[in-house]
LOTORDREN-307993 format. One line per 4 residues: number of its first residue (from 1); their letters; for each residue z, x, y of C-alpha. Coordinates in pm, whole numbers, plus 50000, padded with zeros to 5 digits. Layout:
<recs>
NUM) a) Z,X,Y ~ ...
</recs>
This chain:
<recs>
1) mlva) 70945,02745,58249 ~ 71182,02802,57959 ~ 71207,03150,57812 ~ 71392,03227,57488
5) kgkt) 71640,03512,57508 ~ 71787,03571,57164 ~ 71958,03252,57048 ~ 71971,03109,57399
9) hveh) 71715,03037,57668 ~ 71679,03075,58043 ~ 71507,02827,58274 ~ 71291,02953,58562
13) rlkd) 71094,02774,58833 ~ 70738,02905,58824 ~ 70688,02875,59199 ~ 70992,03099,59259
17) ltaa) 70860,03385,59043 ~ 70648,03673,59164 ~ 70349,03774,58954 ~ 70540,04079,58826
21) elqa) 70842,03867,58728 ~ 70621,03617,58547 ~ 70443,03895,58363 ~ 70775,04050,58255
25) lvig) 70881,03714,58107 ~ 70566,03631,57912 ~ 70433,03970,57800 ~ 70605,04123,57499
29) ptgk) 70669,04488,57418 ~ 70328,04520,57252 ~ 70154,04421,57574 ~ 70044,04084,57438
33) lrap) 70154,03731,57518 ~ 70488,03648,57360 ~ 70458,03397,57078 ~ 70492,03112,57059
37) tllv) 70390,03011,57409 ~ 70345,02638,57458 ~ 70267,02396,57737 ~ 70475,02081,57678
41) gdav) 70409,01827,57950 ~ 70468,02023,58268 ~ 70698,02280,58100 ~ 70587,02623,57983
45) vvgf) 70789,02731,57678 ~ 70790,03101,57583 ~ 70944,03248,57269 ~ 71150,03071,57004
49) sapm) 71498,02931,57028 ~ 71585,02625,56817 ~ 71813,02471,57084 ~ 71540,02522,57346
53) yeav) 71283,02339,57132 ~ 71532,02059,57063 ~ 71583,02015,57439 ~ 71211,02025,57522
57) la) 71086,01805,57240 ~ 71363,01543,57254
</recs>
C-alpha cells in the first residue's frame, strides 16, 4: 500500500496494519475515502503524488 503524504509517499504492508491504522490512512478529514484511491496490480495507491505514480505505473 502506497499512501501520498504531501509531495512524498509512504509504503505500508497491509497485513501489518490494524483496522484503525488502515482507516486512518485511507479516510480523509471529511470522513470519506481519500481520492484518488487505486488498485494497481497488487498495490493499493491512496492520494496523489507524481513520483509515487511514476514508481507504480513504470
